[in-house]
Structures are given as structure tokens and as C-alpha cells.
FILO-437820 format. One record per residue (C-alpha): residue number from 1; z, y, x. Coordinates in pm, 1 decimal, decimal comma, m for minus. Layout:
<atoms>
num=NUM&z=Z&y=Y&x=X
...
</atoms>
This chain:
<atoms>
num=1&z=17092,7&y=7056,3&x=10644,6
num=2&z=16890,7&y=7272,0&x=10390,6
num=3&z=16804,9&y=7582,5&x=10535,8
num=4&z=16887,3&y=7854,7&x=10318,6
num=5&z=16700,4&y=8149,2&x=10186,5
num=6&z=16790,4&y=8410,9&x=10439,7
num=7&z=16719,5&y=8178,9&x=10746,2
num=8&z=16371,5&y=8128,1&x=10604,2
num=9&z=16310,5&y=8482,7&x=10556,3
num=10&z=16472,4&y=8567,0&x=10909,7
num=11&z=16213,5&y=8337,0&x=11047,2
num=12&z=15928,6&y=8512,5&x=10880,9
num=13&z=16074,6&y=8843,7&x=11009,5
num=14&z=16063,3&y=8664,4&x=11369,3
num=15&z=15706,1&y=8572,1&x=11330,1
num=16&z=15576,9&y=8912,5&x=11203,9
num=17&z=15761,9&y=9067,2&x=11492,4
num=18&z=15566,4&y=8841,1&x=11717,8
num=19&z=15252,2&y=8920,7&x=11518,9
num=20&z=15280,0&y=9308,3&x=11587,3
num=21&z=15339,5&y=9231,7&x=11958,1
num=22&z=15029,0&y=9021,7&x=11960,4
num=23&z=14834,3&y=9297,8&x=11767,5
num=24&z=14944,0&y=9532,9&x=12020,6
num=25&z=14724,4&y=9364,5&x=12306,8
num=26&z=14440,1&y=9209,1&x=12103,9
num=27&z=14100,8&y=9299,5&x=12008,4
num=28&z=13861,7&y=9088,7&x=11801,1
num=29&z=13704,3&y=8924,0&x=12122,7
num=30&z=14006,3&y=8799,8&x=12258,5
num=31&z=14030,0&y=8484,8&x=12104,4
num=32&z=14353,5&y=8335,9&x=12264,5
num=33&z=14568,5&y=8623,6&x=12130,2
num=34&z=14378,9&y=8627,3&x=11820,7
num=35&z=14447,4&y=8275,1&x=11759,6
num=36&z=14813,8&y=8360,5&x=11817,4
num=37&z=14846,4&y=8642,6&x=11613,4
num=38&z=14657,5&y=8433,9&x=11316,8
num=39&z=14888,2&y=8140,6&x=11373,6
num=40&z=15214,8&y=8367,0&x=11352,1
num=41&z=15110,1&y=8512,9&x=11047,2
num=42&z=15031,5&y=8162,2&x=10852,1
num=43&z=15385,9&y=8072,6&x=10973,6
num=44&z=15550,7&y=8392,9&x=10847,8
num=45&z=15382,9&y=8304,2&x=10506,4
num=46&z=15486,3&y=7951,1&x=10529,8
num=47&z=15851,8&y=8065,6&x=10568,0
num=48&z=15816,0&y=8298,9&x=10262,4
num=49&z=15688,8&y=8034,8&x=10065,0
num=50&z=16001,4&y=7829,5&x=10130,2
num=51&z=16234,7&y=8062,7&x=9961,8
num=52&z=16343,3&y=8032,1&x=9635,3
num=53&z=16060,2&y=8121,4&x=9401,1
num=54&z=16295,1&y=8323,5&x=9179,6
num=55&z=16368,6&y=8566,6&x=9483,0
num=56&z=16002,0&y=8595,2&x=9564,4
num=57&z=15883,9&y=8633,7&x=9233,9
num=58&z=16144,6&y=8923,2&x=9182,9
num=59&z=15979,8&y=9116,0&x=9501,2
num=60&z=15598,3&y=8979,1&x=9493,5
num=61&z=15391,5&y=8968,9&x=9179,6
num=62&z=15253,2&y=8613,2&x=9149,9
num=63&z=14885,8&y=8771,1&x=9184,8
num=64&z=14982,4&y=8929,8&x=9494,6
num=65&z=15123,4&y=8586,5&x=9617,1
num=66&z=14832,2&y=8414,5&x=9486,9
num=67&z=14632,0&y=8667,1&x=9759,0
num=68&z=14879,1&y=8586,1&x=10032,0
num=69&z=14864,9&y=8224,1&x=10021,5
num=70&z=14495,6&y=8245,8&x=10009,8
num=71&z=14488,2&y=8425,6&x=10321,6
num=72&z=14709,9&y=8158,8&x=10515,0
num=73&z=14496,4&y=7905,4&x=10349,7
num=74&z=14198,1&y=8046,9&x=10507,8
num=75&z=14358,8&y=8083,9&x=10859,6
num=76&z=14484,4&y=7721,1&x=10841,4
num=77&z=14178,1&y=7522,6&x=10673,0
num=78&z=13883,0&y=7752,4&x=10744,5
num=79&z=13948,5&y=7991,2&x=11062,0
num=80&z=13644,7&y=7892,0&x=11238,9
num=81&z=13472,3&y=8039,0&x=10952,7
num=82&z=13672,9&y=8364,0&x=10922,6
num=83&z=13529,8&y=8687,9&x=11061,9
num=84&z=13721,7&y=8784,1&x=11340,4
num=85&z=13695,2&y=9154,9&x=11309,4
num=86&z=13785,2&y=9134,2&x=10938,9
num=87&z=14100,3&y=8902,5&x=11013,4
num=88&z=14214,2&y=9147,5&x=11283,6
num=89&z=14181,7&y=9447,2&x=11077,6
num=90&z=14347,9&y=9307,6&x=10783,4
num=91&z=14649,9&y=9190,0&x=10993,5
num=92&z=14696,5&y=9536,3&x=11141,8
num=93&z=14666,0&y=9664,0&x=10817,3
num=94&z=14878,4&y=9459,2&x=10611,5
num=95&z=15154,8&y=9327,4&x=10868,0
num=96&z=15413,9&y=9626,3&x=10783,4
num=97&z=15345,0&y=9566,7&x=10394,6
num=98&z=15448,5&y=9182,1&x=10448,7
num=99&z=15747,2&y=9269,5&x=10645,4
num=100&z=15851,3&y=9528,3&x=10345,6
num=101&z=15827,2&y=9249,6&x=10108,2
num=102&z=16032,4&y=8991,5&x=10311,8
num=103&z=16300,2&y=9286,2&x=10349,3
num=104&z=16290,3&y=9313,6&x=9986,3
num=105&z=16346,6&y=8960,7&x=9961,1
num=106&z=16639,6&y=8939,0&x=10239,2
num=107&z=16805,1&y=9233,0&x=10021,9
num=108&z=16811,7&y=9039,7&x=9694,1
num=109&z=16933,6&y=8725,1&x=9917,1
num=110&z=17197,6&y=8929,3&x=10110,5
num=111&z=17329,1&y=9065,2&x=9723,0
num=112&z=17325,3&y=8713,6&x=9588,4
num=113&z=17054,8&y=8817,7&x=9324,5
</atoms>
């Protein structure tokens, strides 16, 4: 059975909600919770990446998507070399923007666009 765009995007929203919860109780020195937050961000990005590219491109510019995927790749492949303070700051700053992008994609999927 193939998962549809709405399922992937709802999963992304769930990961972002968990990320917000982690951010509410983490500082850069709390490695365990910061690791969990980073994992949730990477998982949310992976879910968005599974959605139809046409839907994604209608909401997220290709250059922004490259930046988002680049962040996911740094988390997944070079996490030991990421400055935890910078990561935490960026996650806190960008989680709402990423949620807004996911919501925009969900809106398009809901309209069958």
C-alpha cells in the first residue's frame, strides 16, 4: 500500500509538534533532548520529501528546499560536527516556518491541486 501525500505531511506535522515539545524543555547542554529534537526535525524533513514534488515545489522554492535538505543531511551525516547552540537556535527560529510550509502543502493536497 502506498502512502499518500496527506499522510506524509500529517506525519511531518506530528514530528514538528514533538520537536516543539522538545524545544520547550531543552538547552544546548542537554544532549539527550537536543538529539531527540534534531531527530524529529530530520524525520519531518524526510516526510516532506516523500510528498509529491509538484505539491512541494508549489509551496517551497527549489532553493529553499535545497537549504532544508542540506540541514537534514548535516543532522543525519555530520551531527557530531554541528554546533549545538546554532542548531538549537535555528530549530527554535525555523520550526514555525517549516510548519507553515507543511500546512501550505496540506492545503494544496486537500484541494486536489
